[in-house]
C-alpha distance (Angstrom), angle and dihedral (degrees) to the residues before:
residue distance angle dihedral
M1 . . .
K2 3.77 . .
I3 3.78 139.5 .
K4 3.81 112.1 -134.5
C5 3.81 119.6 -154.7
H6 3.81 117.4 -146.5
L7 3.80 96.9 -171.6
S8 3.80 92.7 113.3
T9 3.81 89.9 53.6
L10 3.82 92.4 49.5
M11 3.78 90.5 47.9
G12 3.80 91.9 48.4
K13 3.81 93.0 50.7
N14 3.80 89.2 52.2
K15 3.83 94.3 40.2
L16 3.80 92.2 -123.1
T17 3.79 129.8 152.1
I18 3.78 126.8 -144.3
K19 3.81 87.1 -105.2
D20 3.83 91.2 53.9
V21 3.80 92.7 52.4
C22 3.81 92.4 46.0
E23 3.80 92.8 51.1
K24 3.81 94.7 45.3
T25 3.82 97.8 43.6
G26 3.79 101.2 33.0
L27 3.81 90.1 -127.8
A28 3.80 120.7 140.9
R29 3.79 118.4 -95.8
N30 3.82 91.1 -123.3
T31 3.82 90.7 54.3
I32 3.80 92.6 53.2
S33 3.80 93.0 40.9
F34 3.82 93.5 52.1
L35 3.81 91.3 48.1
Y36 3.81 92.1 45.2
H37 3.81 91.8 52.4
E38 3.84 93.0 38.6
K39 3.81 93.1 -121.4
V40 3.79 96.3 124.7
K41 3.80 120.3 117.6
R42 3.81 97.0 -167.2
I43 3.78 138.6 5.9
D44 3.78 130.5 -146.0
F45 3.82 120.0 -126.2
E46 3.81 89.5 -127.8
T47 3.81 89.5 57.0
L48 3.81 91.1 51.6
V49 3.81 91.5 48.2
K50 3.81 91.7 51.6
L51 3.81 93.0 47.3
C52 3.81 94.0 45.5
T53 3.80 90.8 48.3
F54 3.81 93.0 47.4
F55 3.82 95.1 47.0
D56 3.83 93.1 35.2
C57 3.78 90.3 -129.1
K58 3.80 143.1 119.1
V59 3.81 127.3 -98.3
E60 3.81 89.8 -106.9
D61 3.82 88.8 59.6
I62 3.82 87.9 61.9
L63 3.80 102.7 33.0
E64 3.80 129.0 37.3
F65 3.78 128.8 -174.6
E66 3.81 111.1 -135.8
K67 3.78 124.1 -166.8
E68 3.78 111.6 -143.6
């Protein structure tokens, strides 16, 4: 089982860079970079709230549970 992160897709659709998202959400560059490259091991609720608010989306638009 795996959790897939769609942050890079959301950023691509909105033509945003990691720097853009950091500046507009107040999240650390490392946080966004790890999510973007799907190298994160855990995510904070506050991070999800900020991303969902910024992208005007639901958690399931950012994270997806995949059965292997």
